[in-house]
The first five atom37 places (N, CA, C, CB, O) and aatype in JSON, in Angstrom:
{
  "aatype": [12, 2, 3, 9, 10, 11, 15, 0, 8, 15, 7, 17, 1, 18, 19, 19, 13, 10, 10, 10, 9, 9, 0, 19, 0, 11, 0, 10, 0, 7, 17, 13, 7, 2, 11, 16, 18, 16, 6, 7, 3, 1, 11, 10, 2, 19, 13, 0, 10, 9, 15, 0, 8, 9, 5, 10, 10, 9, 7, 10, 19, 10, 18, 13, 15, 6, 7, 17, 18, 11, 10, 15, 15, 0, 7, 0, 14, 0, 19, 1, 18, 13, 11, 12, 6, 8, 9, 16, 12, 12, 19, 19, 0, 9, 9, 10, 9, 16, 19, 7, 2, 0, 11, 15, 11, 11, 10, 16, 6, 0, 19, 0, 11, 8, 1, 16, 9, 0, 9, 13, 13, 7, 10, 0, 10, 9, 10, 9, 9, 9, 0, 9, 10, 10, 12, 19, 11, 0, 19, 14, 7, 1, 15, 13, 13, 7, 19, 15],
  "atom_mask": [
    [1, 1, 1, 1, 1],
    [1, 1, 1, 1, 1],
    [1, 1, 1, 1, 1],
    [1, 1, 1, 1, 1],
    [1, 1, 1, 1, 1],
    [1, 1, 1, 1, 1],
    [1, 1, 1, 1, 1],
    [1, 1, 1, 1, 1],
    [1, 1, 1, 1, 1],
    [1, 1, 1, 1, 1],
    [1, 1, 1, 0, 1],
    [1, 1, 1, 1, 1],
    [1, 1, 1, 1, 1],
    [1, 1, 1, 1, 1],
    [1, 1, 1, 1, 1],
    [1, 1, 1, 1, 1],
    [1, 1, 1, 1, 1],
    [1, 1, 1, 1, 1],
    [1, 1, 1, 1, 1],
    [1, 1, 1, 1, 1],
    [1, 1, 1, 1, 1],
    [1, 1, 1, 1, 1],
    [1, 1, 1, 1, 1],
    [1, 1, 1, 1, 1],
    [1, 1, 1, 1, 1],
    [1, 1, 1, 1, 1],
    [1, 1, 1, 1, 1],
    [1, 1, 1, 1, 1],
    [1, 1, 1, 1, 1],
    [1, 1, 1, 0, 1],
    [1, 1, 1, 1, 1],
    [1, 1, 1, 1, 1],
    [1, 1, 1, 0, 1],
    [1, 1, 1, 1, 1],
    [1, 1, 1, 1, 1],
    [1, 1, 1, 1, 1],
    [1, 1, 1, 1, 1],
    [1, 1, 1, 1, 1],
    [1, 1, 1, 1, 1],
    [1, 1, 1, 0, 1],
    [1, 1, 1, 1, 1],
    [1, 1, 1, 1, 1],
    [1, 1, 1, 1, 1],
    [1, 1, 1, 1, 1],
    [1, 1, 1, 1, 1],
    [1, 1, 1, 1, 1],
    [1, 1, 1, 1, 1],
    [1, 1, 1, 1, 1],
    [1, 1, 1, 1, 1],
    [1, 1, 1, 1, 1],
    [1, 1, 1, 1, 1],
    [1, 1, 1, 1, 1],
    [1, 1, 1, 1, 1],
    [1, 1, 1, 1, 1],
    [1, 1, 1, 1, 1],
    [1, 1, 1, 1, 1],
    [1, 1, 1, 1, 1],
    [1, 1, 1, 1, 1],
    [1, 1, 1, 0, 1],
    [1, 1, 1, 1, 1],
    [1, 1, 1, 1, 1],
    [1, 1, 1, 1, 1],
    [1, 1, 1, 1, 1],
    [1, 1, 1, 1, 1],
    [1, 1, 1, 1, 1],
    [1, 1, 1, 1, 1],
    [1, 1, 1, 0, 1],
    [1, 1, 1, 1, 1],
    [1, 1, 1, 1, 1],
    [1, 1, 1, 1, 1],
    [1, 1, 1, 1, 1],
    [1, 1, 1, 1, 1],
    [1, 1, 1, 1, 1],
    [1, 1, 1, 1, 1],
    [1, 1, 1, 0, 1],
    [1, 1, 1, 1, 1],
    [1, 1, 1, 1, 1],
    [1, 1, 1, 1, 1],
    [1, 1, 1, 1, 1],
    [1, 1, 1, 1, 1],
    [1, 1, 1, 1, 1],
    [1, 1, 1, 1, 1],
    [1, 1, 1, 1, 1],
    [1, 1, 1, 1, 1],
    [1, 1, 1, 1, 1],
    [1, 1, 1, 1, 1],
    [1, 1, 1, 1, 1],
    [1, 1, 1, 1, 1],
    [1, 1, 1, 1, 1],
    [1, 1, 1, 1, 1],
    [1, 1, 1, 1, 1],
    [1, 1, 1, 1, 1],
    [1, 1, 1, 1, 1],
    [1, 1, 1, 1, 1],
    [1, 1, 1, 1, 1],
    [1, 1, 1, 1, 1],
    [1, 1, 1, 1, 1],
    [1, 1, 1, 1, 1],
    [1, 1, 1, 1, 1],
    [1, 1, 1, 0, 1],
    [1, 1, 1, 1, 1],
    [1, 1, 1, 1, 1],
    [1, 1, 1, 1, 1],
    [1, 1, 1, 1, 1],
    [1, 1, 1, 1, 1],
    [1, 1, 1, 1, 1],
    [1, 1, 1, 1, 1],
    [1, 1, 1, 1, 1],
    [1, 1, 1, 1, 1],
    [1, 1, 1, 1, 1],
    [1, 1, 1, 1, 1],
    [1, 1, 1, 1, 1],
    [1, 1, 1, 1, 1],
    [1, 1, 1, 1, 1],
    [1, 1, 1, 1, 1],
    [1, 1, 1, 1, 1],
    [1, 1, 1, 1, 1],
    [1, 1, 1, 1, 1],
    [1, 1, 1, 1, 1],
    [1, 1, 1, 1, 1],
    [1, 1, 1, 1, 1],
    [1, 1, 1, 0, 1],
    [1, 1, 1, 1, 1],
    [1, 1, 1, 1, 1],
    [1, 1, 1, 1, 1],
    [1, 1, 1, 1, 1],
    [1, 1, 1, 1, 1],
    [1, 1, 1, 1, 1],
    [1, 1, 1, 1, 1],
    [1, 1, 1, 1, 1],
    [1, 1, 1, 1, 1],
    [1, 1, 1, 1, 1],
    [1, 1, 1, 1, 1],
    [1, 1, 1, 1, 1],
    [1, 1, 1, 1, 1],
    [1, 1, 1, 1, 1],
    [1, 1, 1, 1, 1],
    [1, 1, 1, 1, 1],
    [1, 1, 1, 1, 1],
    [1, 1, 1, 1, 1],
    [1, 1, 1, 0, 1],
    [1, 1, 1, 1, 1],
    [1, 1, 1, 1, 1],
    [1, 1, 1, 1, 1],
    [1, 1, 1, 1, 1],
    [1, 1, 1, 0, 1],
    [1, 1, 1, 1, 1],
    [1, 1, 1, 1, 1]
  ],
  "atom_positions": [
    [[7.71, 23.89, 3.71], [6.86, 22.64, 3.37], [7.78, 21.69, 2.48], [5.42, 23.06, 2.51], [7.67, 20.47, 2.66]],
    [[8.72, 22.19, 1.48], [9.45, 21.42, 0.77], [10.52, 20.83, 1.58], [9.89, 22.08, -0.3], [11.02, 19.76, 1.22]],
    [[10.98, 21.5, 2.76], [12.1, 20.78, 3.55], [11.67, 19.77, 4.35], [12.84, 21.63, 4.4], [12.46, 18.89, 4.68]],
    [[10.36, 19.74, 4.77], [9.72, 18.58, 5.31], [9.65, 17.39, 4.46], [8.44, 18.91, 5.67], [10.0, 16.28, 4.85]],
    [[9.08, 17.69, 3.01], [9.07, 16.64, 2.05], [10.39, 16.09, 1.81], [8.5, 17.06, 0.83], [10.52, 14.87, 1.81]],
    [[11.42, 16.88, 1.59], [12.8, 16.34, 1.2], [13.17, 15.41, 2.52], [14.02, 17.68, 0.91], [13.65, 14.3, 2.27]],
    [[12.98, 15.76, 3.82], [13.49, 14.98, 4.77], [12.63, 13.65, 4.72], [13.48, 15.71, 6.11], [13.19, 12.56, 4.86]],
    [[11.39, 13.75, 4.52], [10.52, 12.65, 4.48], [10.9, 11.73, 3.25], [9.07, 13.16, 4.41], [10.82, 10.51, 3.38]],
    [[11.28, 12.26, 2.14], [11.59, 11.36, 0.91], [13.11, 10.76, 1.27], [11.57, 12.34, -0.66], [13.46, 9.6, 1.02]],
    [[13.83, 11.61, 1.81], [15.22, 11.11, 2.27], [15.2, 9.94, 3.15], [15.97, 12.18, 3.01], [15.96, 8.99, 3.01]],
    [[14.25, 10.04, 4.12], [14.19, 9.06, 5.23], [13.37, 7.83, 4.96], [0.0, 0.0, 0.0], [13.65, 6.74, 5.46]],
    [[12.37, 8.06, 4.16], [11.57, 6.91, 3.67], [12.23, 6.0, 2.88], [10.49, 7.3, 2.95], [11.85, 4.83, 2.85]],
    [[13.2, 6.38, 2.21], [14.03, 5.42, 1.26], [14.55, 4.38, 2.09], [15.27, 6.12, 0.5], [14.69, 3.3, 1.52]],
    [[14.86, 4.44, 3.31], [15.3, 3.29, 4.03], [14.31, 2.26, 4.29], [15.83, 3.67, 5.22], [14.6, 1.06, 4.32]],
    [[13.11, 2.74, 4.49], [11.92, 1.97, 4.61], [11.65, 1.12, 3.45], [10.83, 2.82, 4.83], [11.5, -0.1, 3.55]],
    [[11.6, 1.79, 2.31], [11.66, 0.95, 0.84], [12.68, 0.1, 0.68], [11.79, 1.79, -0.39], [12.47, -1.05, 0.3]],
    [[13.98, 0.59, 0.98], [15.12, -0.23, 0.58], [14.99, -1.5, 1.54], [16.6, 0.61, 0.74], [15.02, -2.62, 1.02]],
    [[14.85, -1.39, 2.78], [14.76, -2.5, 3.69], [13.61, -3.32, 3.3], [14.63, -2.06, 5.12], [13.85, -4.53, 3.2]],
    [[12.5, -2.95, 3.07], [11.35, -3.93, 2.58], [11.68, -4.56, 1.31], [9.97, -3.19, 2.38], [11.44, -5.76, 1.15]],
    [[12.16, -3.94, 0.48], [12.56, -4.68, -0.94], [13.6, -5.69, -0.56], [13.23, -3.61, -2.17], [13.52, -6.81, -1.07]],
    [[14.6, -5.41, 0.32], [15.76, -6.31, 0.44], [15.07, -7.58, 1.09], [17.04, -5.64, 1.37], [15.4, -8.69, 0.69]],
    [[14.24, -7.46, 1.97], [13.53, -8.56, 2.7], [12.72, -9.32, 1.92], [12.75, -8.11, 3.76], [12.7, -10.55, 2.02]],
    [[11.92, -8.63, 1.02], [10.94, -9.07, 0.09], [11.72, -10.07, -0.92], [10.23, -7.78, -0.67], [11.37, -11.23, -1.14]],
    [[12.84, -9.42, -1.5], [13.57, -10.28, -2.47], [14.26, -11.48, -1.88], [14.6, -9.48, -3.18], [14.32, -12.52, -2.54]],
    [[14.85, -11.4, -0.5], [15.58, -12.42, 0.09], [14.49, -13.56, 0.33], [16.32, -11.89, 1.44], [14.7, -14.74, 0.05]],
    [[13.3, -13.09, 0.86], [12.33, -14.12, 1.17], [11.77, -14.84, -0.14], [11.17, -13.47, 1.99], [11.45, -16.03, -0.12]],
    [[11.69, -14.15, -1.13], [11.19, -14.63, -2.49], [12.29, -15.67, -3.0], [10.99, -13.32, -3.6], [12.02, -16.82, -3.35]],
    [[13.49, -15.14, -3.01], [14.69, -16.06, -3.5], [14.66, -17.33, -2.69], [16.18, -15.34, -3.32], [14.77, -18.42, -3.26]],
    [[14.53, -17.22, -1.3], [14.39, -18.5, -0.53], [13.21, -19.3, -0.8], [14.39, -18.24, 0.87], [13.31, -20.52, -0.81]],
    [[12.14, -18.75, -1.01], [10.88, -19.59, -1.35], [10.89, -20.14, -2.75], [0.0, 0.0, 0.0], [10.28, -21.16, -3.05]],
    [[11.63, -19.41, -3.61], [11.78, -19.9, -4.94], [12.75, -21.11, -5.02], [12.25, -18.79, -5.82], [12.38, -22.17, -5.51]],
    [[13.86, -20.95, -4.58], [14.91, -22.06, -4.45], [14.73, -23.01, -3.44], [16.18, -21.55, -4.22], [15.31, -24.1, -3.51]],
    [[13.88, -22.66, -2.36], [13.77, -23.62, -1.29], [12.47, -24.4, -1.4], [0.0, 0.0, 0.0], [12.17, -25.24, -0.55]],
    [[11.63, -24.1, -2.51], [10.39, -24.52, -2.9], [9.42, -24.59, -1.7], [10.51, -25.81, -3.58], [8.81, -25.6, -1.34]],
    [[9.39, -23.38, -1.17], [8.76, -23.15, 0.04], [7.24, -22.59, -0.5], [9.68, -22.06, 1.03], [6.99, -22.15, -1.63]],
    [[6.29, -22.75, 0.65], [4.8, -22.3, 0.28], [4.81, -20.88, 0.18], [3.67, -22.71, 1.36], [5.8, -20.23, 0.52]],
    [[3.72, -20.32, -0.3], [3.63, -18.87, -0.38], [2.57, -18.35, 0.77], [3.16, -18.44, -1.92], [1.35, -18.53, 0.64]],
    [[3.09, -17.78, 1.75], [2.29, -17.46, 2.9], [1.53, -16.2, 2.92], [3.08, -17.47, 3.98], [1.79, -15.31, 2.11]],
    [[0.54, -16.08, 3.88], [-0.08, -14.79, 3.84], [1.05, -13.72, 4.4], [-1.5, -14.81, 4.76], [0.92, -12.54, 4.08]],
    [[2.0, -14.05, 5.1], [3.18, -13.22, 5.49], [3.9, -12.68, 4.32], [0.0, 0.0, 0.0], [4.31, -11.51, 4.29]],
    [[4.06, -13.52, 3.34], [4.73, -13.15, 2.12], [4.06, -12.26, 1.46], [4.98, -14.15, 1.3], [4.7, -11.32, 0.99]],
    [[2.71, -12.33, 1.28], [1.86, -11.51, 0.55], [1.7, -10.05, 1.24], [0.51, -12.25, 0.42], [1.61, -9.02, 0.58]],
    [[1.69, -10.09, 2.47], [1.69, -8.77, 3.18], [3.05, -8.0, 3.09], [1.35, -9.01, 4.68], [3.13, -6.78, 2.95]],
    [[4.07, -8.83, 3.19], [5.39, -8.1, 3.12], [5.55, -7.45, 1.65], [6.65, -9.16, 3.45], [6.01, -6.31, 1.54]],
    [[5.16, -8.23, 0.48], [5.07, -7.68, -0.76], [4.26, -6.53, -0.94], [4.7, -8.56, -1.56], [4.69, -5.62, -1.66]],
    [[2.95, -6.43, -0.3], [2.27, -5.41, -0.45], [2.72, -4.22, 0.23], [1.13, -5.7, -0.15], [2.57, -3.1, -0.27]],
    [[3.34, -4.43, 1.48], [3.96, -3.28, 2.21], [5.15, -2.8, 1.44], [4.39, -3.68, 3.67], [5.42, -1.6, 1.53]],
    [[5.84, -3.51, 0.76], [6.99, -3.07, -0.13], [6.32, -2.29, -1.25], [7.88, -4.35, -0.71], [6.82, -1.22, -1.57]],
    [[5.32, -2.69, -1.82], [4.61, -2.01, -2.99], [4.1, -0.57, -2.29], [3.22, -3.04, -3.63], [4.36, 0.5, -2.83]],
    [[3.49, -0.64, -1.26], [2.78, 0.58, -0.67], [3.84, 1.54, -0.45], [1.97, 0.3, 0.69], [3.69, 2.7, -0.82]],
    [[5.04, 1.11, 0.2], [6.04, 2.02, 0.56], [6.8, 2.69, -0.54], [6.93, 1.38, 1.36], [7.18, 3.86, -0.43]],
    [[7.04, 1.9, -1.7], [7.49, 2.38, -2.81], [6.55, 3.48, -3.46], [7.71, 1.29, -3.64], [7.01, 4.52, -3.92]],
    [[5.34, 3.19, -3.46], [4.47, 4.19, -4.03], [4.21, 5.48, -3.26], [3.24, 3.59, -4.28], [3.84, 6.53, -3.8]],
    [[4.43, 5.32, -1.93], [4.45, 6.5, -1.16], [5.68, 7.38, -1.49], [4.43, 6.14, 0.3], [5.58, 8.59, -1.68]],
    [[6.81, 6.73, -1.54], [8.0, 7.24, -1.97], [8.06, 8.03, -3.27], [8.84, 6.23, -2.03], [8.67, 9.07, -3.49]],
    [[7.32, 7.34, -4.04], [7.04, 7.94, -5.53], [6.29, 9.27, -5.45], [6.1, 6.9, -6.47], [6.65, 10.28, -6.06]],
    [[5.22, 9.2, -4.64], [4.35, 10.32, -4.44], [4.95, 11.56, -3.84], [3.29, 9.9, -3.62], [4.72, 12.7, -4.25]],
    [[5.74, 11.25, -2.85], [6.48, 12.42, -2.17], [7.6, 12.84, -3.32], [7.25, 11.92, -0.59], [7.76, 14.04, -3.56]],
    [[8.32, 11.88, -4.0], [9.13, 12.36, -5.01], [8.52, 13.33, -5.98], [0.0, 0.0, 0.0], [8.97, 14.44, -6.28]],
    [[7.39, 12.71, -6.45], [6.74, 13.5, -7.56], [6.37, 14.97, -7.12], [5.41, 12.75, -8.04], [6.47, 15.94, -7.87]],
    [[5.95, 15.02, -5.83], [5.31, 16.47, -5.28], [6.73, 17.35, -5.26], [4.45, 16.35, -3.46], [6.68, 18.54, -5.6]],
    [[7.9, 16.79, -4.89], [9.13, 17.59, -4.92], [9.52, 17.83, -6.17], [10.19, 17.02, -4.27], [10.05, 18.93, -6.33]],
    [[9.39, 17.05, -7.23], [9.86, 17.23, -8.6], [9.17, 18.38, -9.13], [9.65, 16.03, -9.47], [9.79, 19.3, -9.66]],
    [[7.75, 18.36, -9.0], [7.04, 19.44, -9.55], [7.07, 20.71, -8.81], [5.76, 19.07, -9.71], [7.15, 21.78, -9.43]],
    [[6.99, 20.67, -7.48], [6.96, 21.93, -6.59], [8.33, 22.58, -6.6], [6.53, 21.59, -5.06], [8.41, 23.78, -6.35]],
    [[9.41, 21.86, -6.87], [10.77, 22.55, -6.97], [11.08, 22.91, -8.43], [11.94, 21.59, -6.4], [12.11, 23.56, -8.64]],
    [[10.36, 22.58, -9.37], [10.5, 22.98, -10.66], [11.58, 22.37, -11.49], [0.0, 0.0, 0.0], [12.02, 22.88, -12.52]],
    [[11.99, 21.16, -10.94], [12.96, 20.52, -11.74], [12.68, 20.13, -13.12], [13.32, 19.45, -11.13], [13.59, 19.86, -13.91]],
    [[11.41, 20.1, -13.44], [11.07, 19.83, -14.85], [11.33, 21.04, -15.81], [9.6, 19.42, -14.94], [11.47, 20.93, -17.03]],
    [[11.37, 22.32, -15.01], [11.69, 23.53, -16.01], [13.24, 23.65, -16.24], [11.12, 25.01, -15.38], [13.69, 24.15, -17.28]],
    [[13.99, 23.2, -15.31], [15.4, 23.63, -15.48], [16.07, 22.94, -16.61], [16.19, 23.41, -14.23], [15.78, 21.79, -16.95]],
    [[17.05, 23.71, -17.22], [17.85, 23.21, -18.39], [18.9, 22.19, -17.84], [18.61, 24.45, -19.17], [19.55, 22.44, -16.83]],
    [[19.02, 21.22, -18.42], [19.84, 20.24, -17.86], [21.38, 20.28, -18.63], [19.03, 18.78, -18.03], [22.22, 19.41, -18.41]],
    [[21.55, 21.11, -19.31], [22.97, 21.41, -19.96], [23.89, 21.88, -18.96], [22.92, 22.49, -21.11], [23.65, 22.87, -18.27]],
    [[24.73, 21.33, -18.88], [25.91, 21.65, -17.96], [26.16, 20.97, -16.5], [0.0, 0.0, 0.0], [27.21, 20.4, -16.21]],
    [[25.1, 21.11, -15.67], [25.19, 20.72, -14.33], [24.77, 19.39, -14.21], [24.46, 21.54, -13.46], [23.6, 19.14, -14.49]],
    [[25.67, 18.35, -13.78], [25.3, 16.92, -13.66], [24.17, 16.84, -12.68], [26.51, 16.01, -13.2], [23.18, 16.18, -12.97]],
    [[24.24, 17.45, -11.59], [23.28, 17.37, -10.51], [21.68, 17.66, -11.13], [23.74, 18.53, -9.32], [20.7, 16.99, -10.79]],
    [[21.67, 18.65, -12.0], [20.33, 19.11, -12.5], [19.92, 17.91, -13.48], [20.41, 20.65, -13.31], [18.82, 17.36, -13.4]],
    [[20.88, 17.55, -14.38], [20.41, 16.44, -15.17], [20.0, 15.19, -14.49], [21.39, 16.1, -16.06], [19.03, 14.52, -14.84]],
    [[20.82, 14.89, -13.45], [20.49, 13.59, -12.75], [18.94, 13.76, -12.18], [21.64, 13.29, -11.46], [18.12, 12.86, -12.35]],
    [[18.61, 14.95, -11.51], [17.34, 14.86, -10.77], [16.24, 15.17, -11.92], [17.29, 15.97, -9.44], [15.07, 14.81, -11.79]],
    [[16.67, 15.82, -12.96], [15.56, 16.31, -13.94], [15.1, 15.03, -14.64], [16.11, 17.47, -15.07], [13.91, 14.79, -14.82]],
    [[16.19, 14.14, -15.09], [15.99, 12.96, -16.05], [16.24, 11.76, -15.41], [16.84, 12.99, -17.26], [15.3, 11.0, -15.19]],
    [[17.53, 11.45, -15.05], [17.8, 10.11, -14.7], [17.04, 9.64, -13.43], [19.25, 9.96, -14.54], [16.48, 8.54, -13.45]],
    [[17.01, 10.38, -12.37], [16.52, 9.76, -11.15], [14.9, 9.42, -11.28], [16.82, 10.78, -9.88], [14.41, 8.33, -10.98]],
    [[14.17, 10.54, -11.79], [12.84, 10.24, -11.9], [12.52, 9.08, -12.83], [12.17, 11.39, -12.3], [11.59, 8.32, -12.58]],
    [[13.35, 8.94, -13.98], [13.03, 7.88, -14.95], [13.27, 6.55, -14.21], [13.93, 7.98, -16.29], [12.42, 5.67, -14.21]],
    [[14.45, 6.45, -13.6], [14.91, 5.08, -12.98], [13.87, 4.76, -12.01], [16.39, 5.12, -12.24], [13.41, 3.62, -12.04]],
    [[13.42, 5.65, -11.09], [12.49, 5.31, -10.06], [11.16, 5.07, -10.62], [12.43, 6.35, -9.03], [10.47, 4.19, -10.11]],
    [[10.73, 5.71, -11.57], [9.29, 5.41, -12.0], [9.49, 3.99, -12.65], [8.62, 6.59, -13.13], [8.58, 3.19, -12.42]],
    [[10.46, 3.58, -13.37], [10.66, 2.27, -13.92], [10.65, 1.1, -12.79], [12.01, 2.29, -14.7], [10.1, 0.01, -12.85]],
    [[11.39, 1.62, -11.78], [11.41, 0.58, -10.53], [10.03, 0.45, -9.94], [12.44, 1.07, -9.31], [9.6, -0.64, -9.57]],
    [[9.33, 1.55, -9.84], [7.95, 1.36, -9.25], [7.11, 0.51, -10.07], [7.23, 2.65, -9.07], [6.36, -0.36, -9.63]],
    [[7.31, 0.85, -11.48], [6.47, -0.14, -12.4], [6.83, -1.69, -12.2], [6.75, 0.23, -14.01], [5.96, -2.56, -12.16]],
    [[8.15, -1.95, -12.08], [8.63, -3.21, -12.03], [7.98, -3.98, -10.62], [10.26, -3.1, -12.08], [7.57, -5.14, -10.6]],
    [[8.0, -3.16, -9.62], [7.36, -3.52, -8.27], [5.97, -3.82, -8.48], [7.47, -2.38, -7.21], [5.54, -4.89, -8.05]],
    [[5.12, -2.92, -9.17], [3.8, -3.05, -9.3], [3.29, -4.2, -10.31], [3.34, -1.76, -9.69], [2.29, -4.87, -10.05]],
    [[4.03, -4.37, -11.42], [4.0, -5.39, -12.31], [4.17, -6.71, -11.46], [5.07, -5.18, -13.39], [3.26, -7.53, -11.38]],
    [[5.37, -6.86, -10.86], [5.67, -8.05, -10.31], [4.55, -8.47, -9.26], [0.0, 0.0, 0.0], [4.14, -9.63, -9.19]],
    [[4.08, -7.45, -8.46], [3.08, -7.84, -7.45], [1.82, -8.27, -8.13], [2.79, -6.68, -6.48], [1.18, -9.22, -7.69]],
    [[1.47, -7.65, -9.13], [0.2, -7.94, -9.94], [0.37, -9.45, -10.51], [-0.01, -6.79, -11.24], [-0.43, -10.36, -10.28]],
    [[1.42, -9.55, -11.21], [1.49, -10.84, -11.78], [1.52, -11.98, -10.83], [2.59, -10.89, -12.58], [0.94, -13.03, -11.11]],
    [[2.24, -11.78, -9.61], [2.3, -12.9, -8.62], [0.92, -13.26, -8.03], [3.24, -12.53, -7.46], [0.7, -14.4, -7.62]],
    [[-0.09, -12.19, -7.99], [-1.4, -12.41, -7.47], [-2.13, -13.41, -8.34], [-2.17, -11.11, -7.37], [-2.96, -14.18, -7.88]],
    [[-1.78, -13.37, -9.67], [-2.66, -14.08, -10.65], [-2.2, -15.61, -10.7], [-2.56, -13.37, -12.16], [-2.93, -16.51, -11.11]],
    [[-0.92, -15.8, -10.22], [-0.47, -17.08, -10.18], [-0.82, -18.07, -9.04], [0.81, -16.97, -10.24], [-1.0, -17.63, -7.9]],
    [[-0.94, -19.47, -9.35], [-1.51, -20.27, -8.24], [-0.44, -20.99, -7.49], [-2.53, -21.28, -8.75], [-0.55, -21.25, -6.29]],
    [[0.65, -21.33, -8.24], [1.75, -22.02, -7.63], [2.55, -21.14, -6.71], [2.62, -22.58, -8.65], [2.75, -19.96, -7.0]],
    [[2.99, -21.68, -5.63], [3.84, -20.85, -4.68], [5.2, -20.65, -5.22], [3.96, -21.5, -3.29], [5.71, -19.55, -5.01]],
    [[5.89, -21.56, -5.9], [7.24, -21.22, -6.38], [7.07, -20.14, -7.55], [8.02, -22.58, -6.9], [7.95, -19.3, -7.71]],
    [[6.0, -20.17, -8.34], [5.97, -19.44, -9.38], [5.77, -17.9, -8.8], [4.89, -19.99, -10.35], [6.34, -16.91, -9.26]],
    [[4.87, -17.91, -7.74], [4.79, -16.47, -7.04], [6.17, -16.05, -6.51], [3.72, -16.48, -5.75], [6.61, -14.94, -6.81]],
    [[6.84, -16.85, -5.76], [8.15, -16.5, -5.27], [9.0, -15.91, -6.45], [8.85, -17.77, -4.64], [9.48, -14.77, -6.39]],
    [[9.16, -16.72, -7.47], [9.99, -16.44, -8.65], [9.71, -15.16, -9.25], [9.81, -17.46, -9.67], [10.62, -14.39, -9.57]],
    [[8.41, -14.89, -9.43], [7.95, -13.5, -10.0], [8.33, -12.36, -9.19], [6.44, -13.42, -10.14], [8.84, -11.36, -9.7]],
    [[8.1, -12.48, -7.93], [8.43, -11.45, -6.85], [10.05, -11.26, -6.85], [7.85, -11.99, -5.3], [10.59, -10.16, -6.79]],
    [[10.7, -12.42, -6.9], [12.18, -12.21, -6.81], [12.75, -11.63, -8.05], [12.89, -13.49, -6.51], [13.82, -11.03, -8.02]],
    [[12.04, -11.82, -9.16], [12.59, -11.26, -10.41], [12.26, -9.92, -10.53], [12.14, -11.95, -11.6], [13.17, -9.14, -10.84]],
    [[10.95, -9.41, -10.31], [10.49, -8.2, -10.63], [11.06, -7.16, -9.42], [8.88, -8.29, -10.79], [11.62, -6.09, -9.64]],
    [[10.82, -7.68, -8.24], [11.42, -6.74, -7.24], [12.82, -6.81, -7.15], [10.92, -6.95, -5.95], [13.38, -5.85, -6.63]],
    [[13.54, -7.83, -7.59], [15.05, -7.79, -7.55], [15.57, -6.87, -8.68], [0.0, 0.0, 0.0], [16.56, -6.18, -8.47]],
    [[14.9, -6.83, -9.92], [15.2, -5.83, -10.86], [14.97, -4.31, -10.35], [14.38, -6.12, -12.07], [15.71, -3.38, -10.66]],
    [[13.92, -4.22, -9.6], [13.65, -2.87, -9.23], [14.79, -2.5, -8.16], [12.12, -2.71, -8.64], [15.32, -1.39, -8.14]],
    [[15.1, -3.47, -7.33], [16.08, -3.17, -6.23], [17.54, -2.79, -6.89], [16.21, -4.51, -5.21], [18.29, -1.89, -6.51]],
    [[17.7, -3.58, -7.81], [19.14, -3.22, -8.65], [19.17, -1.83, -9.17], [19.36, -4.2, -10.01], [20.12, -1.06, -9.04]],
    [[17.82, -1.52, -9.9], [17.74, -0.22, -10.6], [17.87, 0.95, -9.49], [16.3, -0.13, -11.45], [18.57, 1.95, -9.69]],
    [[17.22, 0.78, -8.46], [17.33, 1.66, -7.21], [18.83, 1.77, -6.87], [16.49, 1.03, -5.93], [19.38, 2.87, -6.9]],
    [[19.39, 0.82, -6.59], [20.93, 0.87, -6.18], [21.61, 1.67, -7.18], [21.65, -0.59, -6.1], [22.25, 2.64, -6.79]],
    [[21.57, 1.37, -8.48], [22.1, 1.95, -9.67], [21.71, 3.47, -9.46], [21.49, 1.24, -11.08], [22.66, 4.26, -9.43]],
    [[20.66, 3.88, -9.34], [20.11, 5.27, -9.3], [20.84, 6.08, -8.07], [18.42, 5.21, -9.1], [21.35, 7.19, -8.16]],
    [[20.77, 5.33, -7.0], [21.61, 5.87, -5.76], [23.15, 5.95, -6.06], [21.41, 4.88, -4.46], [23.77, 6.94, -5.66]],
    [[23.71, 5.08, -6.66], [25.15, 5.15, -7.05], [25.45, 6.32, -8.06], [25.58, 3.79, -7.69], [26.44, 7.04, -7.9]],
    [[24.6, 6.49, -9.04], [24.72, 7.71, -9.99], [24.39, 9.11, -9.21], [23.63, 7.51, -11.29], [24.92, 10.18, -9.5]],
    [[23.5, 8.92, -8.26], [23.38, 10.23, -7.52], [24.59, 10.67, -6.77], [22.27, 10.17, -6.55], [24.92, 11.85, -6.66]],
    [[25.29, 9.56, -6.22], [26.47, 9.73, -5.39], [27.49, 10.54, -6.36], [27.07, 8.23, -4.86], [28.12, 11.54, -6.0]],
    [[27.56, 9.97, -7.63], [28.56, 10.37, -8.58], [28.18, 11.82, -8.92], [28.62, 9.39, -9.87], [29.07, 12.67, -8.95]],
    [[26.87, 12.17, -9.2], [26.48, 13.42, -9.99], [26.42, 14.5, -8.84], [24.96, 13.25, -10.85], [26.64, 15.68, -9.11]],
    [[26.12, 14.09, -7.57], [25.82, 15.31, -6.72], [27.0, 15.33, -5.59], [24.22, 15.22, -6.01], [27.13, 14.4, -4.79]],
    [[27.74, 16.33, -5.6], [28.94, 16.47, -4.7], [28.4, 16.45, -3.2], [29.78, 17.9, -5.03], [27.41, 17.12, -2.89]],
    [[29.01, 15.72, -2.35], [28.47, 15.78, -0.97], [27.49, 14.67, -0.46], [0.0, 0.0, 0.0], [27.18, 14.5, 0.71]],
    [[27.04, 13.95, -1.55], [26.03, 12.94, -1.28], [26.67, 11.67, -0.99], [25.09, 12.79, -2.41], [27.77, 11.44, -1.49]],
    [[26.12, 10.83, -0.25], [26.67, 9.52, -0.02], [25.69, 8.51, -0.09], [27.31, 9.43, 1.21], [24.53, 8.9, 0.02]],
    [[25.89, 7.24, -0.25], [25.02, 6.16, -0.47], [24.03, 5.98, 0.78], [25.87, 4.9, -0.72], [22.84, 5.69, 0.63]],
    [[24.56, 6.14, 1.81], [23.49, 5.99, 3.14], [23.4, 7.24, 3.8], [23.95, 4.88, 4.33], [22.88, 7.18, 4.91]],
    [[23.75, 8.26, 3.45], [23.68, 9.55, 4.11], [22.37, 10.1, 3.72], [0.0, 0.0, 0.0], [21.84, 10.1, 2.61]],
    [[21.93, 10.62, 4.95], [20.65, 11.47, 4.7], [20.7, 12.84, 4.38], [19.86, 11.46, 5.77], [21.43, 13.55, 5.07]],
    [[20.06, 13.33, 3.47], [20.24, 14.64, 2.79], [19.31, 15.54, 3.43], [20.0, 14.6, 1.25], [19.24, 16.71, 3.07]]
  ]
}
């Protein structure tokens, strides 16, 4: 079962990554281009939010089912990474996505909605990229775009 979840978690990251990139790009274009905030923009942001939450749930199941929380992080960079760094950065990224989406819903101006999404989703995207780069450094044999 864990192998299926690992594959799902590994593959689903591309969906999250792609949706975040598109959402941030559209939000930046809307912000700086002074464009209207459409129903399509809202749906894209919600899909990015949902995909990130699905990724988090799969990751939490893996984290607890594989016992990462029990392992001693002394010595092995890979253990330290997955036990503390990965989960912390990803939870913070999900919080940023969730807060950004919630704040944008409360705003009435289109440019303000785009700006909020661009900032919060953009920060989450940067944090996710940093987490992936740290994983590549901590875990031998892993690559940025490689499927584990």
